[in-house]
N, C-alpha and C positions, 0 to 999 in steps of 0.2 A: 346315585354313583357310590357305591358303598368305599370304593378306593377313595374317594375325594372326602368321603367323610371320616375314615381312618387318616389319612393326610392331614386334616384340619384339625382333628382331635389331638394329634401329636404334636403339630405347630402350636397349638395354643398350649398346651401342657409344658413346652420347652421355652415359651415365651414368659410363662409363670415362674419356671425356675430361674428363669434368666432375671425377672423382675426380683425375686428373693436374693439371690446371689448380690446383685447390684445394691438395692435398699434396704433389705431385710423384710421380713414376714410383717404383714400389716393389711388392713383392708384397703381392696384395690376395685378399681371399676374397669371392664374391658369395652374397648370401642373400635369401630371399623371404618376406614373411608375409601372407597372403590376408586379404582382408575376409569379411565372411560376413554370412550373412541367417538369422532365425529363420524354419524351417518352421511350427513348432507351439510354443505355450509360452512366448512372450514375457512376461518378468514374473514368472515362477514360479521362477526359480532361487532367487531371496531367500526363496522360500516352500518352500524343501527340496522344490521340484518336479520334472517331467521336462520336457525340452525336445528339439524336435529342431532341428536347425541345418546349415547347409551353407556350407563355404567357398566363395567364388565365385572366377573367373579374374580378377578385379581385384586385384592386390596392390601392396604396397609391396617395391620392390626395394633393396637397398643394396650398395654397394662400399666394403669396409671392409679397413682394414691396422692392424695393431698399433702403439700408441704407448707413450709411458713412463707417466705417473703421471695423465694427464688424458684424459677423452672430448671429442671435438670431433665435433659432428654440424652438417651442412649440407644443405639441401636445396634444391628448386626454388622454395620459397617462403618459407624460413626459416633463419637461423642461430642455432644455441643458444649461451649463453655456455658456456665449457670448465666440466666438471665434474670436479673433482679427486677422484681414487679415494680420497684419505686423508680427506676431508671427506663423509660419507654420512648425517648426520643431518638429519632433516627441518629446511626452514627456511619460516618463517611467510611471508615474502615472496614465496615461489616458488610457493605454493599456487596452483594453476588454471593452471600453465603447463607447459610440455613439459620442462623442465629437474627440475620436481617428478619428473615420470614416471619421466625417466631415473636420478636420485638415487633414487628409491623402490625400482627394480627392482634396481640395483646393491645397495642396503642390503639388501633381504632375499634374495637370493641369497649375499651375503657371510654372513649371518647364520645361513644352512643348511649353511655348511660349503663352498660353491663357490668357485673362484678368481675374482677381479673384478681386471681391469686396464684401461688405458686403449687408446684406438682411434680412429683418424680415419675417419668416414664419410661418404660422400654418398648421400643417397636420395631417390628419386624415386617417386612413387605414382600408382597409376590408381584408388584406393580413392575413391570419391565422398564428398565431404563433405555431412553433414545428409541423407544418403539412407538411412539406416538399415542401412548396411554396417559399422558400428563403426571407422571410421578409427583413433578414439583406441585401442582394442583392439589394432589392427593394429600401431599403432607402439610399445605397451607390450611386445607380444609380440618384435616385432623387436629389441628392446633385450635381451630376454632370449636370442635366438636369436642374436644376435652375441656375447654373452658366453659363451654354450654353444659356439659353434664356435671364437671365437678362443682361448679361454683352457680349456675342460673337455671338449674331445674330444667333443663332442655328446651328453656322458654323462646331460644332466641330461632327463628325461622331459617330454613335453608338458604332463603337467596341472600338476606342480611350475613349470613356465613360466608357466602360466595363473595359477597362485594367485601367483606373484612379481608379477605383473602387475596383478591385482587390488588386491593390498597396496599397492602404488604409488598407484593410483587412490583407492583409500579413506583409506589414513594420509598421503599425501604431497600428493597433488594436492587432496584434499576431496571427492570424488563418493561417496557410499553406494552402488555399484555392485553386482550380483553378479557371479557365475563365468561365466556363459554366455556373453558376449562372447568373452572372452579365452580360454576353453577351446574354442570354436569354431574361431577362429583357430589356436590352437595345435595341434590334433588335426587339424583339415583333413578334408576329403571331407565327406559326408553322415553326421552322427553323431548318436545317442541318447544322451543324458546324464541319469543319475539322479542328483538333488542331494539325496538322502536323509541322507547322511553328506557335509557341506561338507568335511571334512577331507580325504576321499577319494572324489568322485565317481565313480561307475560309467559308464564309458564304452563304448559299443558303435559301431563302425563299421558303417555300413549300405550295402547293394549295391541299389539301387532304379532302376528304367527310371521316370522321370518321364514320359514319353511314354506309357507304357502305361495312365497314369491320365488322359490329356489334359491334363496339368498342364504350363505351362511359366512360369518365374519370369522376371518382369519388374522393372526397375530403374529408378527415374525419379531424374534429375539435377535434385534441388529447388534447388541451391545455396544451401541455408540453413544454418544455424548451431546447434549447442546449447549455445554457450558459456555464455549467459546463464541456462540452465535448470536448473542444479543443485540450487535450492530446488524447483521442481517436480518434478525427478525424485527427490527426497529423499522427497517427500509420497506416491509411489507404494507402497512398502514398507511406510510408516507406516499409510495408510488399509488396506492389505491385512491388517496384524496387527491393526486395529481390529476389523475383521470376524471375524478368528480368535478375539480375545479375547472377544467376544460368546458364542462356545461354548466358551470357558474354554481355549483353547488359544494356542500363540504363533506358530504357522505355518499356514497354508491348507492344506498338506497332510495334517494331521491333523483336518480338518473335512471330514465326509461330504457327498457329494452330497445325500443325501436329508434329514440335517439342514439342510443350508442352504438347499434349495428349500422345504423345509417351513416354514421360518420366515424366509421373505425378506420378507414385509412387517414383521416385528418387527425384523429387521434393516434395512431401509431406516429406521426410525425411529429407531433407537440409533445408526446409523452414517452416516447420510446416504447419497443416492443415487450420489454419485461414488464413493465407497467400495464400495457394492455393485456397481457397473458394474465396478470395476475387480476384484473378486471373480470377477464373472462372465468378465473378460476373461482370468482365470487358467487357461489351458486344461490346467493338469496334471493335472486329474482326467481328461480324456478321453485324454491321453497315458498313464497310469497303466492306464486299463482297456485300451489296445493291448496292453500287454505281457501280458495273459492268453493272447492269442493263441499266442506262442510258437513253438517250432520252427522247420522250415526255411523258413516263410512270415510270420517274425515281422517283416520289414521292410513287406511288403504289409499286415499286421493294423495296424500303427504308422499307416500312412499313412490307411488305411479310418477306423480309429477318430478320427483328428484331424478328418477328413470330417463324420463322425456327431457328433462334439461339437459341431462348429459349429453344425450343424443342431439339436441337442439346446439351445445355448443360444437360438437364434432362437426357437425353440417356446415355453420358458420367458419369454423376453422380450415375446412377443406375449400372453400370458397375464396378464401384469402390467398393473393398471390406471393405465398411464402415459400423459401427455400425449402428442401427436403428436411434439413435437420431442425429448422425453425417451426416446420409443421410437427414434427415428432415432439418437440420441446413444449410446442403448443397444446397440443394433446394430452402430454403428460402432466402438464400444469392443470388442465381442467380436470382431469381424473383426480388428480391427489388433491386439487381444492375442494371436490366434492367428496374425497375422501370415500370414492368407488373401490373399497377394497373387500368387495362382495362377490366372491367367484359361485358359479353354480354349486349346488350342495352334493353335487357326485363327487367333488373333491372333498378329501377328508380336512375338517376343521380342526385348527390347533385350539381356539377358544371361542367361546359363544357369548356375545350378549344377551345373555338369558334372563335379565331381571334382577339386578343386584338392587336392592332396595336402598333406601335413602340411609345416608351415613347416620351415626349416631345410636344406633342400635346397642344398649348397655347392658351388660350384667352385673348387678349389684350383689357382693357375695360378702363374707364373714371375713376372710383373709386369701392371700395368694395359695399359701400350700393347701389349704381347704380344696380350692378350686383345681388345682393341680392334681390331688388326690381325686377328684371326681371324674377329670378328664382321663385319668390312666387306667380308670375302670371299663369295662365293655358295657355298660348300660347305655342307651340311646342318650344322645346329648345334641343340643343344638342351641344357636343363637335365638334369643328372642327377637322377635322384628316386628 
């Protein structure tokens, strides 16, 4: 797409000029961290479930250079307060802020024995806010990638970066998120992730032709915000665990489909309808069934089983004696839970999850001004991947 190449060339050139205006000319490195979309299994990571997720070709890019003892970050929309490298403990007054995320990622990587140091960075983002692309996870992962490249020779693996990002969001920012968003952004591409062991999730990169299934991924810019939804977000895993505990388990992964659907009326009485709908929306069971396909056609089996699971959920919802409004809510929850945002490909897609690679691709250059001059020419230019 020549138009996209031209757009990206201008985008990177402008980011380099912004860096020079803010911090002066000097040696810099360029990094990218993509947004992500769930394909199946939304809100199942914290239930030790399985997900399909894809990095999208909307990303955060960072122009960065080493500094002494502080991290300074500015972007198109905000300027963060400097983060002193020698003071990485959590601060109550920072909860809910971007500063908390930066400090938290630094603290976790330092605790794991990796080198942490200061840097100056200018960030610009195409990751839409409030549209389900997890701009916050992309930002957290970007901080880890910057430290990985600037100070650790890219030795930190993507899953470790994801876990450091989740730690920052849980412990410093104050949001009890799972690991899926960060893992999808850090690993990149289309990815199957099994969270049975949260300490070491099993990650499998997939190669699937979406068009062969008649799917297109459409993304809508809602221009919304999740800033005031932490309490509502925290209720999701709490209510899912309430259903799991009805069956004597801690997580929904350990509850069988047969037991759940055979006792769904009793579960509704004990746990209330919203908790049951959220358990229905946990598409982990469908993704787990998909793995039975295995072999060289594992990717196709996974996507086919996600579709079959969605149809299965709809069937069970229709069998339940719900009022019309409740039935529609149940169907909506099931579709949103599996993130079935995949209309037939005869509808014009806005953005495609077409294989944005893993984060951290860096360009080492002599200076910001040199790179800006290169980008201003008409020579073929692309990021190293």
